[in-house]
Steps between C-alpha positions, in 0.01 A plus 500: 500500500371322190512826306865547588580146398315550167682825424828342595435210262410736218814705561711181487339390178552846348867487603549155352331606178717809470810291578399241238459776240837642590658156472328452165667820376836389632466153352407653160849646471808287439848647499785308340841653554834355385841642588715202402727515800519122552327336200331582166171457691342274241545740208611329177625662181471458128522713183308542175483686171785332315531273196526126543735497199795652687653159553419134431614175666478334838660796686287763333355645823838555666646638178207739460539624856873551437433689176232721655712527822193406706544458874295542814652438846472596858818692592635789704403845390776718347722684749349835393163378624572281806711188452394361840152445353379265233277531197413333170745588224358480153709527179389477138621587151334462162676672212229411250168578663324599820513260798282436803661377827246405766466339839183342638355372823186306586289616793215281628208529747275738313126450428463326160336724240520810724639821365814662643711805431876487532735792575876452469767700679848412375844628591718469191876530493612669177805689377348645183457876516204687356502527121830311469566381148763342278518344158287208622217713633409616849574263791269705721217638292442204272478237774171477686416341833168319502295314762179301494292208615313206350306190608723301265877451510697751288687302239689542174320335210658390171296624199635479146859478619474794740466497881211722600387577856165355617366802688371813338770743611476764231793602283788696640362822648136383461292332772337163444187355655701278738815710549560869526803731457653625826745726322835478326821392673666841533674572829349850505839658495726660242791275599577135430489379858307226672188614680197328641189653337142434604248388241128451562168454322308649793297718262443217256422169683499169313169323508497120526253220566625221726531161332296182567737395778505847656837583341642830370832515311704815548732607223767770480734561209660751271458533127812625323530661162864580574743307290772492766534324832249583774583427866244579769449404863173425678553617858141470616173385346179570693159406369183611678204284392156634588168332452291727280162385642599550865282752684 
């Protein structure tokens, strides 16, 4: 009888150990998914890569936004996509230089100093057909979607009269150490029609170390070298954050 009790106890311990290991694996993966159906889900927006000398005066920020035609808002998707659903509409325009429009979100609860990899899966609403071009450049092939992560908040920083971006995102089609290119904003068609196109960095995860408070900042944006107006919709943003050291 004692032998059966002993074996039963060992089996129970083995089961609990296996379950704990499985839970550890599950807890090492965090999925953040935003579809914007009711709110902006704590994403906030900003823009960088422009000169501070565009305007002066007390209303400089609002005048600059008007000049660059900057806007980011939660709104219904275009009818050609599905106007019963919502997304984030982003618009920008910089006739003098490139421009970076970005959104960011803080995620907490990670192990401070621990390494994580982040994979983004994004559904982007775009009307710009492959290799489209006009006198201002290409609205599809010279605009690049980027995504990344950092322990510190992504910010624009004023240096010598120019607003830079605080994360290392690379330049246009190039990856950075904190953000990578998911592709351009082409709709994958030969027609100028709205389509939802998937973009992912599944083959090129972003590596990030959680901050001192266990925080990771997610960042998604597009860098445009097109001198005309760019209008894009974020229909879904999914980030899968995996602890690198998990067994």
